[in-house]
N, C-alpha and C positions, 0 to 999 in steps of 0.2 A: 711133507705132509702125505699121509696115506690116502690113496685114491678111494673115493666113495664108490662102492660097488653096487649100491642099490639101483634097481631099475628106474627108468624114467617115470613109469606109471606110479611106482611107489613114492618117488619124490614129488610127483605132481599131486598126489593125494595129500601129502603133507603140506605142500604149498597152498593148495586151495583150502586147506583147513586152518591156514593162518601162520604157517611157518615160513617166514621170508627166506631163511637160509636154504631151504630146499629148492626154491626157485633159483637162487643164486648158483646152486650146484648144477642145475640143468643149463643155465646160461653159460657158466664157465666150461661145461662139457662140450657145447656146440658152437660157441661164439666164433671161434676161428674157422670152423667148417662153413658156417653160414657166410662169414665175411669173404672167404675165397670164392664161394659160388656167386655171391653178389658182385664181387669185383670182376670176375670173369665176364660178367654180362654188361657192366656199366663202365669199366676201365677208369674208375676215378675213386681214389681212396675215401674222400669225404662222402661221396654219394654211397659208397659201399657201407661205410659206417652208419650212415643214416638208415640204409635198408636193414641192417642188423637190428637197429633200435626199433624200427617199425615192425619187423618180424616178431620180435619178442613181445612188443606191445600188443600186437594182434593175437599172439598166443595167449597172453593173459586176458585180453578182452573176450576171447572165445574159449576160456579155460574149461568150461563145462562141456564143450563139444569137440575138443581136439581128439585126433585119432592116434592110437598107438599100434605099432606093428611088432609083435613079440615083445611088448613092453618098452619099445623104443619110440621116442617122439621124433627122431631125426627125419624119417621120410616125410612126415607131415610138415615139419619145419622147412624142408627143402622145397616142397610144393608152394608154400607161402612165399618163400624167398624168390622163386621164379615169378610168381604173380606180382609181387611188389617190384621186382626188377624190371619186368616188362612195363609196368605203369611208369616207373621212374624214367626208363628210356624214352617212352612217348613224351613225357614232360620235357626231357632234355632236347629231343628233336624239335619240339615246339619252341623252346627257348633259343635253340641254335638258328631256327628259321627267323626268329625275331632279330637276333643279333646280325644275321646276314643282311637284313634290310637297313642296318644302321651303318653310315660311313665309318670306315676304320682308320685309325692312326697307324704309325709304324708298328710292325709286329715284333713281339719279343718272344724269346724261347722260355717256356715254362720249365724251370729247373727241376720241378718235382716229377715231370713226366718220365724221365729216365728211371727214377727210383720206382715209380709205380709199375713200369713195364717189367721190372725185375722180380716182382712178387711171384713166389712159386705157384705154379698152376694157373696163372692168369694169362699167359701169353698165347695169342691165337692169331692166325693170319687173317687178313681182310677177306680172303676168299672163303674161309671157314665161317666168319661172322656173317657174310652175305648168304651163305647156304643156310645157316641157322635162322636168319631173319625171314626166310621164306616159309618157315613152319608156322602153323597156327598156334595159338596159346595152348590148347589141349595137347597138341603134338609136342610142343616144347617142354611141357611138364613131364611127359613120358620120356623124352630124350634125356632131360636133365637127370631124372631118377635112374633110368636103366642103362643108358650108354655112358653118361658122364660120371655119375656117382656109383655105378656098378651095383645098384640095388636089384635083387632078383625080381622077375616079373610078377610073381605071386605077391611079394611084399609091396611092390608098387601098386598093384591092383587094390590091396587092402588099404594102403595109405590114401589112394585116390577115391576109395569107396566105389569102385567100378568092377564089372565082371572081367575076369582074366582075358576073355576073348576080345573085349573092347580095347584093352591095353595092347594086346598083340596087334590088332588091326591098326591102331594109331601108330604104333612103333613101325609097322610095315610101311605105312604111308610116309612116315617121316624118313625112314631109311631110303626110300625111293627118291624123295626130294633131295636128301643129302648127297646121294650118289650122283644125281643129275647136276647138283651145284658144285660138288667137289671134283668130279671126274677122277683123275688118278692122284689127286693131291692127298697126302697123308693126313689122318686125323691128328689134331694137335696133341703133342706130347706133354700132357700136363698131369698134375697129381690127381689120381682118381679117374682120369679119362682113359678109355680103352684104345687099343691100337686100331688102325683102320680095318683090319681083318674082322674085328668084333662086329662091325656093321653088317657083315654077312652072316654071322653066327646067330645073333639074337633075332627073335621074331617068331 
């Protein structure tokens, strides 16, 4: 099947005008990218799938106010993905605390865990997760866009509807926290993620 080369903004106009197929094209175009970003944050296939559904549901709910960057909806979708993932992780932590208070029976190994950990672009050391967890939600959104997804600063600013200087300031603060948390540890080698040297270049 020939790839649909229409811009996201053109497809979105059709979708909001009642053409369901146009929304389907946008979904198919970015579903895998959103899933990888969600999975990298929650490390659970089912939760990541739920996040994908929520992200596109939120996109449709806010269909009249979504933001495009050079005709692309991806930066905005990634911001929503980070927001939903952070909320999901908070819910998971609350659930884990509840489980921890319940007496446990014999532990069994989850056979799906090994499969989940092999998903491309999702593996990340505990040290890296801890460093990312130190970031505020606004800092995490900038890091996800600029450092992990490699979106230019100007495009990130447009997607976040923020001045470029504010994005640079948040990125600078985030880089400092990441350097403190990671020390000499390398940045995770995952799809779309920069090498550790990029932490020094951007900002």
